[in-house]
C-alpha positions in Angstrom: 268.8 296.4 128.0 265.7 297.9 128.8 262.8 299.7 126.5 260.8 297.4 125.2 260.5 298.6 121.8 264.7 298.1 122.1 264.2 294.2 122.7 263.4 291.6 121.6 262.5 288.3 123.3 263.8 284.9 122.3 261.8 282.0 123.8 262.4 278.2 123.4 260.8 275.2 124.6 263.7 273.8 126.7 266.1 275.0 129.0 268.9 273.3 126.4 267.7 275.3 123.9 267.7 278.2 126.2 271.6 277.7 127.0 272.5 276.4 123.7 271.0 279.5 121.9 272.9 282.3 124.7 276.0 280.5 124.0 275.6 280.9 120.3 274.5 284.9 120.9 277.4 285.4 122.8 280.2 283.3 120.4 278.6 286.7 117.9 279.5 289.1 121.0 275.5 290.4 120.6 274.3 290.8 124.0 271.8 289.1 125.7 270.3 288.3 129.2 268.6 284.9 130.1 265.3 286.3 131.7 262.0 284.4 133.2 259.5 283.7 129.9 257.1 286.1 129.2 253.5 284.8 130.7 251.1 283.4 128.3 253.8 281.9 126.1 253.8 278.6 124.7 257.6 278.5 126.7 257.7 274.5 128.8 260.9 275.7 129.8 260.4 279.0 132.0 264.0 280.8 130.5 263.6 282.9 127.3 267.0 285.4 126.3 266.3 288.9 125.5 268.4 290.8 123.2 268.9 294.6 121.1 266.1 294.8 118.6 268.6 295.5 115.8 270.0 291.8 116.5 267.0 289.9 116.1 267.1 289.2 112.5 270.8 287.9 112.8 270.0 286.1 115.4 267.3 284.4 114.1 269.1 283.2 111.4 272.0 281.9 113.6 269.7 280.1 115.2 267.8 278.1 112.1 271.6 277.8 111.0 272.2 276.5 114.1 268.8 274.0 114.6 267.8 275.6 117.4 263.9 276.2 117.4 262.4 279.5 119.1 259.5 281.6 119.5 260.3 285.3 118.8 258.6 288.0 120.9 
């Protein structure tokens, strides 16, 4: 995952939520990369997930179904 327009970044309020979301993504065979939360976000844990833009909608739904609070950048 390299080009910024080809990826989306999910940010979370806690490390627990970020790691839970990583598990959910991997269970769905979505390639995911744990990265530092972008500057200027409200993420208090400092972790974010970078995923292919093509997978954003399906993961957004999956995270919502699982009760994982997130912001999408």
